[in-house]
N, C-alpha and C positions, 0 to 999 in steps of 0.2 A: 304411499302410491305400491300397487301389488306386479310382480310383474306379468310382462305378455305371456298367457298361457298358449295361444297361439302360438307365437312364436316359441318358445320354448317344444309345445310338439311338433315344430319344422325343426327344431335342432335335433332333436331325439332321432327323428325318420332319417336325416344323415349321419348322425355317427351310430344306427344299430347295428352296422358292419362292423364297427369297430370292435376290438376285443378289449376288457379290462375298462367298459366307460363305468364313472360314479357318478351320479348326482348327488349335489349337496346345495342344501338351501343357504346364498353368504350372504350381508351385504344388505339383504331386503331383496335379493333377487335368486335366483339359482344359477348354481355353476356346474359345468360339466369338466371335472376330472382324468385326465388317461393316464396308467403308471402314478397318480396317488399329483400330478400335476392338474391344475384348471387350466383347460385352453380358452373354455370361451362362458362366459357366464354372461343369460339372462337379464337384464338390467334392471330394477326396479323403478329406473328414470327412464326407460322407455328403451328401444335398442339392445343393443349387444357391447359385450365387452369383450375384449380378444389380446390375448396374449404372441405376438409378435418376439422377432429377433429383436433384442435390442439395435443393433446395428442397421436395422432394415425401418426404423422408426421414424427417422424421417422422409425417409422417398412412399415409406404408406401413410402417409400425412397429406399427401397430393393426391389422391384420391378425396371422390368426394363422398360428405361427411362422414368423414375421420377427422377426430380433432384426437386430444390428449386425455388419458384418463386421472384425472385430478382426484388425488385423495387428501383427505387431511389439509386442503391447499398446498399439494404440488402436485407437479407432474413426475407420473408416475411410469419410468421409462421402462420399456417394452410392454408397455400394456397403450391398448387402442378403446374408445369410443365410439361406435359406428349407430349413429342416430339410425332409428325407423323406417329412415326413407334409402336408407342405405343397405339392408336388407331385404325391403317388401318380395324380389323377386326370389326364386328360388338359386338362379345364377352366384345374383348376390353373395345369398346364406351359405352359397357353396365355398365360394374364393374365402371369406373371411373364415371360413370355419378351417377350410384347408389352411390356411395360415397358421391359425392357433393349434391346430394338433400336427402338423410337420413339426414346429417349432417344439411341442413337449416331446414328441418322439425321439426328439435329438437328447435327452434329459437324462438323467440316470432315473431310475426310478427312485420314487421315497419308501 
């Protein structure tokens, strides 16, 4: 399954004012990187993958439509999967992108 082009365009629109945003096809989806770090990705499984502070993972999992990101059968701490229903509105999408962008901005550039 290809990633949702409409969702990718919505993410692009919200990240348009961020300096140094790169897009890269990854994992069958489309990743958005800042300073070389992936902040969010439009998933080929639908919805969004979001990078979050590892210590905030449990609290953010309490939000509707959020679940742990699982790769190779293991949960990936500091990453969440947000179902398509959780990014339907601009407000929902802005909130998740803010988490991803806010966290990667604390990391040193690659």
